[in-house]
C-alpha positions, 0 to 999 in steps of 0.5 A, spaced: 471 460 443 474 467 444 469 472 447 470 480 445 470 486 448 471 494 448 472 499 454 476 506 454 482 503 460 483 496 461 485 496 469 489 489 470 487 487 478 482 488 483 486 490 489 485 496 493 489 500 488 486 497 481 480 499 485 481 505 486 483 506 480 477 503 476 472 507 481 475 514 479 476 512 471 468 512 471 467 518 475 471 521 469 465 517 465 470 513 462 469 506 460 472 501 465 473 494 465 477 490 470 480 484 470 483 479 476 486 473 476 484 471 482 476 469 483 474 475 487 477 481 490 483 483 495 485 477 494 493 478 493 497 483 497 491 488 498 487 482 502 493 479 506 496 488 508 496 488 515 491 494 514 495 500 517 496 507 515 500 513 518 501 520 514 507 521 518 512 521 511 518 525 512 518 528 504 512 532 502 509 527 496 508 521 500 506 526 506 500 529 501 499 523 498 497 518 504 493 524 507 489 526 502 487 518 503 487 518 509 482 524 508 478 520 503 477 514 507 476 519 513 470 521 509 466 516 506 461 514 511 459 521 509 460 522 503 459 515 499 454 511 506 459 506 506 463 503 511 470 503 509 473 500 516 477 506 517 479 507 524 483 513 527 486 508 532 493 511 532 501 510 530 506 511 534 513 511 532 519 510 538 525 513 534 532 512 536 538 517 539 540 517 532 534 519 528 531 524 533 533 530 529 531 528 522 524 527 525 523 532 529 525 535 521 519 532 518 514 532 524 515 540 521 514 539 514 508 534 516 505 539 520 506 544 515 501 540 509 496 541 516 496 533 519 496 533 526 502 529 529 504 530 536 511 530 539 512 525 546 517 525 551 519 517 552 514 517 559 508 519 555 510 514 549 511 508 554 502 510 557 500 509 550 504 503 549 509 500 554 516 500 552 523 499 554 526 506 553 533 504 552 536 508 546 529 512 545 530 519 544 522 520 543 516 519 541 512 522 534 504 520 535 499 521 529 492 521 532 488 521 525 493 515 523 491 509 524 487 502 520 482 501 514 479 495 511 482 492 505 477 488 504 471 493 505 475 499 501 477 494 495 469 492 494 467 499 496 470 502 490 469 496 486 461 496 487 462 504 485 465 503 479 460 498 477 454 502 479 457 508 473 458 503 468 464 497 469 465 491 468 469 487 473 471 480 470 474 475 476 478 469 475 480 472 468 489 472 467 491 476 463 496 472 458 497 476 452 498 484 451 500 487 444 499 494 442 495 495 436 493 502 431 489 505 438 491 502 444 492 495 446 489 488 445 489 484 451 487 477 452 484 475 459 480 468 460 479 466 453 476 474 453 479 478 448 479 485 450 480 492 446 481 499 449 486 506 449 488 505 455 491 500 460 492 501 468 498 496 470 495 495 478 498 488 478 501 490 485 507 484 485 505 480 478 506 488 475 513 486 472 510 480 469 503 483 466 508 489 463 513 483 460 507 480 456 507 487 452 515 488 452 515 493 457 519 493 463 517 494 470 521 493 475 516 490 481 516 484 485 514 479 491 516 480 497 513 476 503 512 479 509 510 475 515 504 478 522 505 473 528 499 473 533 498 472 540 492 468 543 486 473 543 485 475 550 492 476 551 492 483 554 488 487 558 487 491 553 488 494 546 494 497 543 494 502 537 500 500 531 507 501 533 513 502 531 521 500 534 524 504 528 531 502 530 530 494 530 524 495 525 519 491 530 512 494 529 505 491 534 498 493 534 492 490 536 487 486 531 480 485 536 482 481 542 489 480 539 495 483 539 499 482 531 507 482 530 512 483 525 518 485 523 521 484 515 526 478 514 532 482 511 535 477 506 527 474 504 529 472 497 524 476 491 517 472 488 510 470 491 510 466 498 504 466 502 506 460 507 508 462 514 515 463 515 516 458 522 523 459 524 521 467 523 518 467 528 523 466 533 528 471 531 522 477 530 520 474 538 527 476 540 526 484 536 519 484 539 521 482 546 528 486 546 523 492 546 516 491 549 519 486 554 512 483 556 512 479 550 516 474 552 509 472 556 504 473 551 502 466 549 502 466 541 496 462 537 499 460 529 491 460 528 492 467 528 499 468 524 498 469 516 504 471 510 501 476 505 507 480 500 510 487 499 510 488 492 516 491 491 520 496 487 528 498 486 527 504 492 521 501 495 516 507 493 511 506 487 510 507 480 505 511 477 505 514 470 505 513 463 510 509 461 515 513 457 516 508 451 508 507 451 504 512 453 497 510 454 500 505 459 499 507 466 503 504 470 500 504 478 504 500 482 510 497 486 508 502 492 513 496 497 507 496 502 504 503 501 498 501 497 493 501 501 495 506 505 495 512 499 490 508 494 485 513 493 490 518 491 493 514 486 486 512 483 486 519 483 491 522 479 492 514 474 485 517 472 488 525 472 493 521 467 488 518 462 483 524 464 487 530 461 494 527 458 499 529 465 498 529 472 499 536 474 495 537 481 501 534 485 509 533 482 510 527 481 516 527 477 519 521 484 514 516 482 515 515 475 517 509 472 524 514 468 528 514 475 530 509 475 535 511 469 535 516 472 539 513 479 543 510 475 546 515 472 547 518 478 541 523 480 537 524 486 530 522 486 527 526 491 524 521 496 524 520 504 522 514 508 
């Protein structure tokens, strides 16, 4: 026998984006129900993320969303009495010769938004993270960039939402969604739910959730592998460092060094098994820029795999579905979800509270851009 309940908003997904949405919606005095297929919070892509956050982007929208989110994470202890694990460990981008002019232009844009960012020559960058300098014109350093704990952040948002009256139901996988005259009827784990609005924050499953309602949201899983050294393998700690030419990234996590690089032929689909054959390629690419990596002992027990929730252009989908204005997408952020979660939640709540998002121009994140792109129009986002 099914149980039933009602709310103003159903949030599908208890990752960090769904948790942020739930918190900001309860702040607007809305009745919120969060339904999650897993047995606890942050068990999808959130909990398996690389946990790095940066404000160094090349377009105003991503700069603004990331910087506002970093400021929100930074203010958690003072504003909420909670530690979400934000640490300004820094973010070092090693920039190849061909990309240097564009990177310098991006720095000026970042500074215009009030973001602290330094331009470093090769020698100064190598004092932060040692690397082989061939082909590198210089580096940029974001001292306020760093890491946040995805589990602590998700739990903090959910606890604050629950304290304000939100319901959170784990092991409630959505199995049916029907539009109704006053919103949506959702079946999840034997629970029949009715609400005026639905927020699709289901991460890599957002496309499947939308399909239950007859809607199309082009989001898929894409596996990402993180490889680890043995504890204590390096004498000191290194900040997040990315070789923008090869795509290799490294950073310390406790006593370990983590590293990885995206596999270009990675098939779509949910897969969190570690790709051990790819580790050899990642190590070869890594040692080409960080030669000392060849001498560091690896530890398979510290490795893991997670997934990005990728959209076709690798940017998020935010706002109402054109065919269903009370269906709000907050998904597809393609590895940017954790770093932008505070602002994503605020904007999703603004959409529901006011009927539009006007505090930030998010037109480049709207679902209908994919139709515009097919027609040859530009969407205004760059990496």
